[in-house]
PDB file of N, CA, C, O and CB in Angstrom:
ATOM      1  N   MET A   1     108.195  84.948 103.977  1.00  0.00           N
ATOM      2  CA  MET A   1     107.968  84.569 102.831  1.00  0.00           C
ATOM      3  C   MET A   1     108.371  83.391 102.248  1.00  0.00           C
ATOM      4  O   MET A   1     107.694  82.914 101.337  1.00  0.00           O
ATOM      5  CB  MET A   1     108.279  85.337 102.251  1.00  0.00           C
ATOM      6  N   ARG A   2     109.704  82.669 102.767  1.00  0.00           N
ATOM      7  CA  ARG A   2     109.727  81.116 102.491  1.00  0.00           C
ATOM      8  C   ARG A   2     109.280  80.775 102.995  1.00  0.00           C
ATOM      9  O   ARG A   2     108.896  79.834 102.299  1.00  0.00           O
ATOM     10  CB  ARG A   2     110.492  80.354 102.470  1.00  0.00           C
ATOM     11  N   SER A   3     108.396  80.531 104.747  1.00  0.00           N
ATOM     12  CA  SER A   3     107.761  79.463 104.789  1.00  0.00           C
ATOM     13  C   SER A   3     106.000  79.454 103.932  1.00  0.00           C
ATOM     14  O   SER A   3     105.322  78.491 103.575  1.00  0.00           O
ATOM     15  CB  SER A   3     107.818  79.222 106.369  1.00  0.00           C
ATOM     16  N   VAL A   4     105.656  81.293 103.816  1.00  0.00           N
ATOM     17  CA  VAL A   4     104.758  81.050 103.008  1.00  0.00           C
ATOM     18  C   VAL A   4     104.958  80.868 101.542  1.00  0.00           C
ATOM     19  O   VAL A   4     103.976  81.308 100.945  1.00  0.00           O
ATOM     20  CB  VAL A   4     104.018  81.872 103.218  1.00  0.00           C
ATOM     21  N   ILE A   5     106.085  80.265 100.544  1.00  0.00           N
ATOM     22  CA  ILE A   5     105.930  79.790  99.639  1.00  0.00           C
ATOM     23  C   ILE A   5     106.118  78.343  99.671  1.00  0.00           C
ATOM     24  O   ILE A   5     105.400  77.604  98.997  1.00  0.00           O
ATOM     25  CB  ILE A   5     106.512  80.398  98.924  1.00  0.00           C
ATOM     26  N   SER A   6     107.424  77.729 100.727  1.00  0.00           N
ATOM     27  CA  SER A   6     106.842  76.702 100.671  1.00  0.00           C
ATOM     28  C   SER A   6     105.126  75.580 101.113  1.00  0.00           C
ATOM     29  O   SER A   6     104.758  74.473 100.720  1.00  0.00           O
ATOM     30  CB  SER A   6     107.741  76.518 101.046  1.00  0.00           C
ATOM     31  N   GLN A   7     104.463  76.674 102.142  1.00  0.00           N
ATOM     32  CA  GLN A   7     103.059  75.800 102.002  1.00  0.00           C
ATOM     33  C   GLN A   7     102.345  76.004 101.146  1.00  0.00           C
ATOM     34  O   GLN A   7     101.906  74.933 100.728  1.00  0.00           O
ATOM     35  CB  GLN A   7     102.195  75.834 102.917  1.00  0.00           C
ATOM     36  N   TYR A   8     101.749  77.290 100.332  1.00  0.00           N
ATOM     37  CA  TYR A   8     101.549  77.278  99.104  1.00  0.00           C
ATOM     38  C   TYR A   8     102.527  75.905  97.759  1.00  0.00           C
ATOM     39  O   TYR A   8     102.174  75.202  96.812  1.00  0.00           O
ATOM     40  CB  TYR A   8     101.879  78.870  98.968  1.00  0.00           C
ATOM     41  N   THR A   9     103.366  76.096  98.242  1.00  0.00           N
ATOM     42  CA  THR A   9     104.036  74.563  96.980  1.00  0.00           C
ATOM     43  C   THR A   9     103.524  72.934  97.856  1.00  0.00           C
ATOM     44  O   THR A   9     103.271  71.849  97.334  1.00  0.00           O
ATOM     45  CB  THR A   9     106.673  74.539  96.881  1.00  0.00           C
ATOM     46  N   LEU A  10     103.516  73.243  99.024  1.00  0.00           N
ATOM     47  CA  LEU A  10     102.556  71.850  99.616  1.00  0.00           C
ATOM     48  C   LEU A  10     101.452  71.666  99.374  1.00  0.00           C
ATOM     49  O   LEU A  10     101.161  70.548  98.949  1.00  0.00           O
ATOM     50  CB  LEU A  10     102.348  71.676 100.877  1.00  0.00           C
ATOM     51  N   ASP A  11     100.456  72.609  99.529  1.00  0.00           N
ATOM     52  CA  ASP A  11      99.264  72.833  99.424  1.00  0.00           C
ATOM     53  C   ASP A  11      98.649  72.815  97.996  1.00  0.00           C
ATOM     54  O   ASP A  11      97.460  72.558  97.808  1.00  0.00           O
ATOM     55  CB  ASP A  11      99.107  73.925 100.043  1.00  0.00           C
ATOM     56  N   LYS A  12      99.490  73.088  97.048  1.00  0.00           N
ATOM     57  CA  LYS A  12      99.193  72.966  95.364  1.00  0.00           C
ATOM     58  C   LYS A  12      99.730  72.360  94.539  1.00  0.00           C
ATOM     59  O   LYS A  12      99.419  72.227  93.356  1.00  0.00           O
ATOM     60  CB  LYS A  12      99.270  73.895  94.710  1.00  0.00           C
ATOM     61  N   GLN A  13     101.000  71.743  95.383  1.00  0.00           N
ATOM     62  CA  GLN A  13     101.507  71.178  94.770  1.00  0.00           C
ATOM     63  C   GLN A  13     102.223  71.297  93.604  1.00  0.00           C
ATOM     64  O   GLN A  13     102.323  70.480  92.689  1.00  0.00           O
ATOM     65  CB  GLN A  13     100.982  70.703  94.781  1.00  0.00           C
ATOM     66  N   LYS A  14     102.647  72.243  93.705  1.00  0.00           N
ATOM     67  CA  LYS A  14     103.329  73.253  92.694  1.00  0.00           C
ATOM     68  C   LYS A  14     103.482  74.624  93.072  1.00  0.00           C
ATOM     69  O   LYS A  14     102.616  75.362  93.543  1.00  0.00           O
ATOM     70  CB  LYS A  14     102.604  73.324  91.462  1.00  0.00           C
ATOM     71  N   ALA A  15     104.926  74.941  92.758  1.00  0.00           N
ATOM     72  CA  ALA A  15     105.567  76.264  93.523  1.00  0.00           C
ATOM     73  C   ALA A  15     104.715  77.349  92.769  1.00  0.00           C
ATOM     74  O   ALA A  15     104.542  77.131  91.570  1.00  0.00           O
ATOM     75  CB  ALA A  15     107.457  76.526  93.303  1.00  0.00           C
ATOM     76  N   PRO A  16     104.137  78.528  93.320  1.00  0.00           N
ATOM     77  CA  PRO A  16     103.837  79.522  92.116  1.00  0.00           C
ATOM     78  C   PRO A  16     105.196  80.136  91.114  1.00  0.00           C
ATOM     79  O   PRO A  16     106.418  80.237  91.220  1.00  0.00           O
ATOM     80  CB  PRO A  16     103.081  80.884  92.870  1.00  0.00           C
ATOM     81  N   GLN A  17     104.551  80.329  90.507  1.00  0.00           N
ATOM     82  CA  GLN A  17     105.148  81.002  89.715  1.00  0.00           C
ATOM     83  C   GLN A  17     105.668  82.714  89.465  1.00  0.00           C
ATOM     84  O   GLN A  17     106.605  83.131  88.783  1.00  0.00           O
ATOM     85  CB  GLN A  17     104.513  80.611  89.009  1.00  0.00           C
ATOM     86  N   SER A  18     104.896  83.300  90.107  1.00  0.00           N
ATOM     87  CA  SER A  18     105.445  84.679  90.692  1.00  0.00           C
ATOM     88  C   SER A  18     104.873  84.748  92.183  1.00  0.00           C
ATOM     89  O   SER A  18     104.126  83.892  92.657  1.00  0.00           O
ATOM     90  CB  SER A  18     104.892  86.098  89.737  1.00  0.00           C
ATOM     91  N   LEU A  19     105.425  86.129  93.003  1.00  0.00           N
ATOM     92  CA  LEU A  19     105.218  86.096  93.744  1.00  0.00           C
ATOM     93  C   LEU A  19     103.503  86.582  94.235  1.00  0.00           C
ATOM     94  O   LEU A  19     102.699  86.443  95.157  1.00  0.00           O
ATOM     95  CB  LEU A  19     106.247  86.496  93.993  1.00  0.00           C
ATOM     96  N   GLU A  20     103.656  87.222  92.904  1.00  0.00           N
ATOM     97  CA  GLU A  20     101.823  88.200  92.928  1.00  0.00           C
ATOM     98  C   GLU A  20     100.805  86.466  93.188  1.00  0.00           C
ATOM     99  O   GLU A  20      99.729  86.664  93.754  1.00  0.00           O
ATOM    100  CB  GLU A  20     101.160  89.430  90.370  1.00  0.00           C
ATOM    101  N   ASP A  21     101.037  85.233  92.894  1.00  0.00           N
ATOM    102  CA  ASP A  21     100.142  84.101  92.520  1.00  0.00           C
ATOM    103  C   ASP A  21      99.849  83.997  94.174  1.00  0.00           C
ATOM    104  O   ASP A  21      98.768  83.484  94.464  1.00  0.00           O
ATOM    105  CB  ASP A  21     100.906  82.588  91.552  1.00  0.00           C
ATOM    106  N   LEU A  22     100.592  84.375  95.138  1.00  0.00           N
ATOM    107  CA  LEU A  22     100.571  83.803  96.415  1.00  0.00           C
ATOM    108  C   LEU A  22      99.256  85.434  97.176  1.00  0.00           C
ATOM    109  O   LEU A  22      98.830  85.146  98.295  1.00  0.00           O
ATOM    110  CB  LEU A  22     102.738  83.565  97.187  1.00  0.00           C
ATOM    111  N   ILE A  23      98.899  86.422  96.802  1.00  0.00           N
ATOM    112  CA  ILE A  23      97.664  87.233  96.856  1.00  0.00           C
ATOM    113  C   ILE A  23      96.619  86.575  96.958  1.00  0.00           C
ATOM    114  O   ILE A  23      96.105  86.491  98.073  1.00  0.00           O
ATOM    115  CB  ILE A  23      97.460  88.008  95.865  1.00  0.00           C
ATOM    116  N   PRO A  24      95.879  85.786  95.587  1.00  0.00           N
ATOM    117  CA  PRO A  24      94.666  85.509  95.215  1.00  0.00           C
ATOM    118  C   PRO A  24      94.421  84.562  95.945  1.00  0.00           C
ATOM    119  O   PRO A  24      93.222  84.374  96.153  1.00  0.00           O
ATOM    120  CB  PRO A  24      94.434  85.294  93.980  1.00  0.00           C
ATOM    121  N   ALA A  25      95.290  83.725  96.533  1.00  0.00           N
ATOM    122  CA  ALA A  25      94.868  82.044  96.608  1.00  0.00           C
ATOM    123  C   ALA A  25      95.099  82.311  98.378  1.00  0.00           C
ATOM    124  O   ALA A  25      94.918  81.357  99.134  1.00  0.00           O
ATOM    125  CB  ALA A  25      96.249  80.498  95.534  1.00  0.00           C
ATOM    126  N   GLY A  26      95.504  83.666  98.930  1.00  0.00           N
ATOM    127  CA  GLY A  26      95.206  83.983 100.209  1.00  0.00           C
ATOM    128  C   GLY A  26      95.857  83.407 101.321  1.00  0.00           C
ATOM    129  O   GLY A  26      95.410  83.143 102.438  1.00  0.00           O
ATOM    130  N   TYR A  27      97.356  83.205 100.680  1.00  0.00           N
ATOM    131  CA  TYR A  27      98.619  83.353 101.357  1.00  0.00           C
ATOM    132  C   TYR A  27      99.456  84.717 101.830  1.00  0.00           C
ATOM    133  O   TYR A  27     100.392  84.801 102.625  1.00  0.00           O
ATOM    134  CB  TYR A  27      99.381  82.717 100.555  1.00  0.00           C
ATOM    135  N   ILE A  28      98.964  85.476 101.265  1.00  0.00           N
ATOM    136  CA  ILE A  28      99.545  86.665 101.637  1.00  0.00           C
ATOM    137  C   ILE A  28      98.597  88.040 100.804  1.00  0.00           C
ATOM    138  O   ILE A  28      98.312  88.123  99.609  1.00  0.00           O
ATOM    139  CB  ILE A  28     101.263  86.519 101.176  1.00  0.00           C
ATOM    140  N   LYS A  29      98.208  89.198 102.149  1.00  0.00           N
ATOM    141  CA  LYS A  29      97.151  89.883 101.373  1.00  0.00           C
ATOM    142  C   LYS A  29      97.933  91.091 100.354  1.00  0.00           C
ATOM    143  O   LYS A  29      97.347  91.612  99.405  1.00  0.00           O
ATOM    144  CB  LYS A  29      95.990  90.601 102.540  1.00  0.00           C
ATOM    145  N   GLN A  30      99.306  91.405 100.734  1.00  0.00           N
ATOM    146  CA  GLN A  30     100.148  92.255  99.591  1.00  0.00           C
ATOM    147  C   GLN A  30     101.321  92.017  99.379  1.00  0.00           C
ATOM    148  O   GLN A  30     101.764  91.067 100.025  1.00  0.00           O
ATOM    149  CB  GLN A  30     100.256  93.544  99.753  1.00  0.00           C
ATOM    150  N   LEU A  31     102.443  92.843  98.288  1.00  0.00           N
ATOM    151  CA  LEU A  31     103.837  91.954  98.558  1.00  0.00           C
ATOM    152  C   LEU A  31     104.084  92.805  99.523  1.00  0.00           C
ATOM    153  O   LEU A  31     103.478  93.861  99.705  1.00  0.00           O
ATOM    154  CB  LEU A  31     105.128  91.734  97.371  1.00  0.00           C
ATOM    155  N   PRO A  32     105.179  92.279 100.313  1.00  0.00           N
ATOM    156  CA  PRO A  32     106.034  92.752 101.420  1.00  0.00           C
ATOM    157  C   PRO A  32     107.370  93.811 101.024  1.00  0.00           C
ATOM    158  O   PRO A  32     108.119  93.726 100.051  1.00  0.00           O
ATOM    159  CB  PRO A  32     106.590  91.389 102.104  1.00  0.00           C
ATOM    160  N   LYS A  33     107.378  94.662 101.955  1.00  0.00           N
ATOM    161  CA  LYS A  33     108.413  95.486 101.057  1.00  0.00           C
ATOM    162  C   LYS A  33     110.097  94.739 101.861  1.00  0.00           C
ATOM    163  O   LYS A  33     110.285  94.060 102.870  1.00  0.00           O
ATOM    164  CB  LYS A  33     108.095  97.724 101.373  1.00  0.00           C
ATOM    165  N   ASP A  34     110.861  95.197 100.997  1.00  0.00           N
ATOM    166  CA  ASP A  34     112.446  94.745 101.547  1.00  0.00           C
ATOM    167  C   ASP A  34     112.496  95.606 103.059  1.00  0.00           C
ATOM    168  O   ASP A  34     111.680  96.512 103.226  1.00  0.00           O
ATOM    169  CB  ASP A  34     113.995  95.403 100.233  1.00  0.00           C
ATOM    170  N   PRO A  35     113.287  95.342 103.916  1.00  0.00           N
ATOM    171  CA  PRO A  35     113.334  95.649 105.129  1.00  0.00           C
ATOM    172  C   PRO A  35     114.577  96.671 105.048  1.00  0.00           C
ATOM    173  O   PRO A  35     114.857  97.373 106.020  1.00  0.00           O
ATOM    174  CB  PRO A  35     113.426  94.391 106.057  1.00  0.00           C
ATOM    175  N   PHE A  36     115.194  96.715 104.038  1.00  0.00           N
ATOM    176  CA  PHE A  36     116.565  96.694 103.655  1.00  0.00           C
ATOM    177  C   PHE A  36     116.576  98.724 102.888  1.00  0.00           C
ATOM    178  O   PHE A  36     117.120  99.788 103.185  1.00  0.00           O
ATOM    179  CB  PHE A  36     116.875  94.974 102.230  1.00  0.00           C
ATOM    180  N   THR A  37     115.572  98.186 101.787  1.00  0.00           N
ATOM    181  CA  THR A  37     115.386  99.505 100.954  1.00  0.00           C
ATOM    182  C   THR A  37     113.809  99.902 101.431  1.00  0.00           C
ATOM    183  O   THR A  37     113.331 100.875 100.847  1.00  0.00           O
ATOM    184  CB  THR A  37     115.573  99.223  99.054  1.00  0.00           C
ATOM    185  N   THR A  38     113.074  99.322 102.307  1.00  0.00           N
ATOM    186  CA  THR A  38     111.392  99.612 101.532  1.00  0.00           C
ATOM    187  C   THR A  38     111.037  99.539 100.091  1.00  0.00           C
ATOM    188  O   THR A  38     110.194 100.265  99.564  1.00  0.00           O
ATOM    189  CB  THR A  38     110.905 101.068 101.739  1.00  0.00           C
ATOM    190  N   MET A  39     111.499  98.927  99.686  1.00  0.00           N
ATOM    191  CA  MET A  39     110.995  98.440  97.928  1.00  0.00           C
ATOM    192  C   MET A  39     110.608  97.118  98.022  1.00  0.00           C
ATOM    193  O   MET A  39     111.035  96.204  98.728  1.00  0.00           O
ATOM    194  CB  MET A  39     112.298  98.455  96.600  1.00  0.00           C
ATOM    195  N   PRO A  40     109.688  97.166  97.155  1.00  0.00           N
ATOM    196  CA  PRO A  40     109.072  95.960  97.323  1.00  0.00           C
ATOM    197  C   PRO A  40     109.875  94.513  97.060  1.00  0.00           C
ATOM    198  O   PRO A  40     110.592  94.538  96.060  1.00  0.00           O
ATOM    199  CB  PRO A  40     107.961  96.074  96.477  1.00  0.00           C
ATOM    200  N   THR A  41     109.862  93.475  97.680  1.00  0.00           N
ATOM    201  CA  THR A  41     110.433  92.553  97.680  1.00  0.00           C
ATOM    202  C   THR A  41     111.443  91.970  96.937  1.00  0.00           C
ATOM    203  O   THR A  41     111.241  91.617  95.775  1.00  0.00           O
ATOM    204  CB  THR A  41     109.813  92.096  97.735  1.00  0.00           C
ATOM    205  N   GLY A  42     112.409  91.846  97.436  1.00  0.00           N
ATOM    206  CA  GLY A  42     113.495  91.357  96.253  1.00  0.00           C
ATOM    207  C   GLY A  42     113.381  90.344  95.107  1.00  0.00           C
ATOM    208  O   GLY A  42     112.421  89.597  95.296  1.00  0.00           O
ATOM    209  N   PRO A  43     114.004  90.101  94.065  1.00  0.00           N
ATOM    210  CA  PRO A  43     113.884  89.461  93.062  1.00  0.00           C
ATOM    211  C   PRO A  43     113.444  87.670  93.687  1.00  0.00           C
ATOM    212  O   PRO A  43     114.009  87.129  94.637  1.00  0.00           O
ATOM    213  CB  PRO A  43     115.334  89.764  92.191  1.00  0.00           C
ATOM    214  N   PRO A  44     112.401  87.091  92.907  1.00  0.00           N
ATOM    215  CA  PRO A  44     112.744  85.887  93.562  1.00  0.00           C
ATOM    216  C   PRO A  44     112.941  84.770  93.191  1.00  0.00           C
ATOM    217  O   PRO A  44     112.102  84.281  92.435  1.00  0.00           O
ATOM    218  CB  PRO A  44     112.146  85.658  94.220  1.00  0.00           C
ATOM    219  N   THR A  45     114.150  83.945  93.599  1.00  0.00           N
ATOM    220  CA  THR A  45     114.708  82.813  92.579  1.00  0.00           C
ATOM    221  C   THR A  45     113.949  81.141  92.618  1.00  0.00           C
ATOM    222  O   THR A  45     113.635  80.396  93.546  1.00  0.00           O
ATOM    223  CB  THR A  45     116.456  82.635  93.022  1.00  0.00           C
ATOM    224  N   ARG A  46     113.843  81.012  90.860  1.00  0.00           N
ATOM    225  CA  ARG A  46     113.738  80.405  90.606  1.00  0.00           C
ATOM    226  C   ARG A  46     114.213  78.871  90.484  1.00  0.00           C
ATOM    227  O   ARG A  46     115.220  78.691  89.798  1.00  0.00           O
ATOM    228  CB  ARG A  46     113.606  80.967  90.267  1.00  0.00           C
ATOM    229  N   LYS A  47     113.773  78.055  90.907  1.00  0.00           N
ATOM    230  CA  LYS A  47     114.015  76.626  90.184  1.00  0.00           C
ATOM    231  C   LYS A  47     113.148  75.707  90.130  1.00  0.00           C
ATOM    232  O   LYS A  47     112.121  75.598  90.800  1.00  0.00           O
ATOM    233  CB  LYS A  47     114.963  75.938  90.656  1.00  0.00           C
ATOM    234  N   THR A  48     113.736  74.734  88.967  1.00  0.00           N
ATOM    235  CA  THR A  48     112.902  73.533  89.019  1.00  0.00           C
ATOM    236  C   THR A  48     112.474  72.451  90.072  1.00  0.00           C
ATOM    237  O   THR A  48     113.515  72.207  90.681  1.00  0.00           O
ATOM    238  CB  THR A  48     113.363  72.937  88.253  1.00  0.00           C
ATOM    239  N   HIS A  49     111.674  71.838  90.486  1.00  0.00           N
ATOM    240  CA  HIS A  49     111.385  71.199  91.362  1.00  0.00           C
ATOM    241  C   HIS A  49     111.289  69.665  91.084  1.00  0.00           C
ATOM    242  O   HIS A  49     110.308  69.230  90.480  1.00  0.00           O
ATOM    243  CB  HIS A  49     110.386  71.762  91.788  1.00  0.00           C
ATOM    244  N   HIS A  50     112.329  68.801  91.531  1.00  0.00           N
ATOM    245  CA  HIS A  50     111.729  67.096  91.143  1.00  0.00           C
ATOM    246  C   HIS A  50     111.097  66.295  92.099  1.00  0.00           C
ATOM    247  O   HIS A  50     111.425  65.152  92.418  1.00  0.00           O
ATOM    248  CB  HIS A  50     112.860  66.085  90.754  1.00  0.00           C
ATOM    249  N   GLY A  51     109.629  67.351  92.792  1.00  0.00           N
ATOM    250  CA  GLY A  51     108.857  66.450  93.401  1.00  0.00           C
ATOM    251  C   GLY A  51     107.777  66.046  92.595  1.00  0.00           C
ATOM    252  O   GLY A  51     107.571  66.651  91.542  1.00  0.00           O
ATOM    253  N   GLY A  52     106.934  64.949  92.997  1.00  0.00           N
ATOM    254  CA  GLY A  52     106.063  64.427  92.167  1.00  0.00           C
ATOM    255  C   GLY A  52     105.905  64.678  91.012  1.00  0.00           C
ATOM    256  O   GLY A  52     106.969  64.677  90.394  1.00  0.00           O
ATOM    257  N   ASP A  53     104.810  64.957  90.269  1.00  0.00           N
ATOM    258  CA  ASP A  53     104.508  65.402  89.055  1.00  0.00           C
ATOM    259  C   ASP A  53     105.383  66.778  88.583  1.00  0.00           C
ATOM    260  O   ASP A  53     105.611  67.003  87.394  1.00  0.00           O
ATOM    261  CB  ASP A  53     103.012  65.614  89.091  1.00  0.00           C
ATOM    262  N   GLN A  54     105.761  67.508  89.484  1.00  0.00           N
ATOM    263  CA  GLN A  54     106.137  68.817  89.110  1.00  0.00           C
ATOM    264  C   GLN A  54     107.068  68.983  88.121  1.00  0.00           C
ATOM    265  O   GLN A  54     108.234  68.611  88.258  1.00  0.00           O
ATOM    266  CB  GLN A  54     106.564  69.456  90.106  1.00  0.00           C
ATOM    267  N   GLN A  55     106.623  69.540  87.086  1.00  0.00           N
ATOM    268  CA  GLN A  55     108.474  69.985  85.968  1.00  0.00           C
ATOM    269  C   GLN A  55     108.398  71.015  85.892  1.00  0.00           C
ATOM    270  O   GLN A  55     109.542  71.423  86.092  1.00  0.00           O
ATOM    271  CB  GLN A  55     108.915  69.549  84.242  1.00  0.00           C
ATOM    272  N   GLU A  56     107.799  71.791  85.729  1.00  0.00           N
ATOM    273  CA  GLU A  56     107.667  73.361  85.689  1.00  0.00           C
ATOM    274  C   GLU A  56     108.521  74.277  86.394  1.00  0.00           C
ATOM    275  O   GLU A  56     108.514  74.121  87.615  1.00  0.00           O
ATOM    276  CB  GLU A  56     106.465  73.724  86.137  1.00  0.00           C
ATOM    277  N   PRO A  57     109.284  75.230  85.925  1.00  0.00           N
ATOM    278  CA  PRO A  57     110.249  75.764  87.464  1.00  0.00           C
ATOM    279  C   PRO A  57     109.035  76.583  88.291  1.00  0.00           C
ATOM    280  O   PRO A  57     107.906  76.613  87.801  1.00  0.00           O
ATOM    281  CB  PRO A  57     111.931  77.177  87.054  1.00  0.00           C
ATOM    282  N   GLY A  58     109.314  77.224  89.527  1.00  0.00           N
ATOM    283  CA  GLY A  58     108.371  77.772  90.386  1.00  0.00           C
ATOM    284  C   GLY A  58     109.577  78.489  91.259  1.00  0.00           C
ATOM    285  O   GLY A  58     110.795  78.328  91.339  1.00  0.00           O
ATOM    286  N   ILE A  59     108.546  79.421  91.908  1.00  0.00           N
ATOM    287  CA  ILE A  59     109.636  80.384  92.777  1.00  0.00           C
ATOM    288  C   ILE A  59     109.560  79.582  94.095  1.00  0.00           C
ATOM    289  O   ILE A  59     108.492  79.135  94.512  1.00  0.00           O
ATOM    290  CB  ILE A  59     109.149  82.240  93.025  1.00  0.00           C
ATOM    291  N   VAL A  60     110.954  79.389  94.849  1.00  0.00           N
ATOM    292  CA  VAL A  60     111.239  78.677  95.839  1.00  0.00           C
ATOM    293  C   VAL A  60     112.024  79.624  96.906  1.00  0.00           C
ATOM    294  O   VAL A  60     112.628  78.989  97.770  1.00  0.00           O
ATOM    295  CB  VAL A  60     111.966  77.486  95.341  1.00  0.00           C
ATOM    296  N   ASP A  61     112.100  80.886  96.975  1.00  0.00           N
ATOM    297  CA  ASP A  61     112.560  81.721  97.800  1.00  0.00           C
ATOM    298  C   ASP A  61     112.865  83.500  97.326  1.00  0.00           C
ATOM    299  O   ASP A  61     112.755  83.834  96.146  1.00  0.00           O
ATOM    300  CB  ASP A  61     113.741  80.959  98.197  1.00  0.00           C
ATOM    301  N   VAL A  62     113.279  84.595  98.509  1.00  0.00           N
ATOM    302  CA  VAL A  62     113.305  85.710  97.576  1.00  0.00           C
ATOM    303  C   VAL A  62     114.219  86.128  98.391  1.00  0.00           C
ATOM    304  O   VAL A  62     114.225  85.519  99.461  1.00  0.00           O
ATOM    305  CB  VAL A  62     112.069  86.627  97.192  1.00  0.00           C
ATOM    306  N   ILE A  63     115.273  87.240  98.236  1.00  0.00           N
ATOM    307  CA  ILE A  63     116.255  87.630  98.482  1.00  0.00           C
ATOM    308  C   ILE A  63     116.295  88.693  98.858  1.00  0.00           C
ATOM    309  O   ILE A  63     115.332  89.170  98.257  1.00  0.00           O
ATOM    310  CB  ILE A  63     116.859  87.485  97.819  1.00  0.00           C
ATOM    311  N   ALA A  64     116.931  89.916  99.752  1.00  0.00           N
ATOM    312  CA  ALA A  64     116.783  91.344  99.938  1.00  0.00           C
ATOM    313  C   ALA A  64     117.362  91.934  98.813  1.00  0.00           C
ATOM    314  O   ALA A  64     118.314  91.353  98.292  1.00  0.00           O
ATOM    315  CB  ALA A  64     117.386  91.869 101.185  1.00  0.00           C
ATOM    316  N   ARG A  65     116.962  92.972  98.354  1.00  0.00           N
ATOM    317  CA  ARG A  65     117.720  93.631  97.204  1.00  0.00           C
ATOM    318  C   ARG A  65     118.834  94.794  98.275  1.00  0.00           C
ATOM    319  O   ARG A  65     118.661  95.545  99.234  1.00  0.00           O
ATOM    320  CB  ARG A  65     116.359  94.596  95.886  1.00  0.00           C
ATOM    321  N   ARG A  66     119.757  94.445  97.575  1.00  0.00           N
ATOM    322  CA  ARG A  66     121.392  95.496  97.880  1.00  0.00           C
ATOM    323  C   ARG A  66     121.564  96.872  97.374  1.00  0.00           C
ATOM    324  O   ARG A  66     122.332  96.867  96.412  1.00  0.00           O
ATOM    325  CB  ARG A  66     122.783  94.836  97.121  1.00  0.00           C
ATOM    326  N   THR A  67     121.192  97.869  97.627  1.00  0.00           N
ATOM    327  CA  THR A  67     121.506  99.118  97.260  1.00  0.00           C
ATOM    328  C   THR A  67     122.937  99.368  97.063  1.00  0.00           C
ATOM    329  O   THR A  67     123.328 100.485  96.724  1.00  0.00           O
ATOM    330  CB  THR A  67     121.001  99.962  98.152  1.00  0.00           C
TER     331      THR A  67
END
């Protein structure tokens, strides 16, 4: 997921605003399940990017859910 988020960010010059943005853009077919819980992927980590013209926060990472 991290590499897909990074590739989207490089290609689009902005981070995805949600993990769902990766689907219609063709980066993934569906949201993957967390390997520990089999639930949908854990909550995304949002940060503000300071590269180029991008000033709005976006998704930069995902974390595994803990039960």
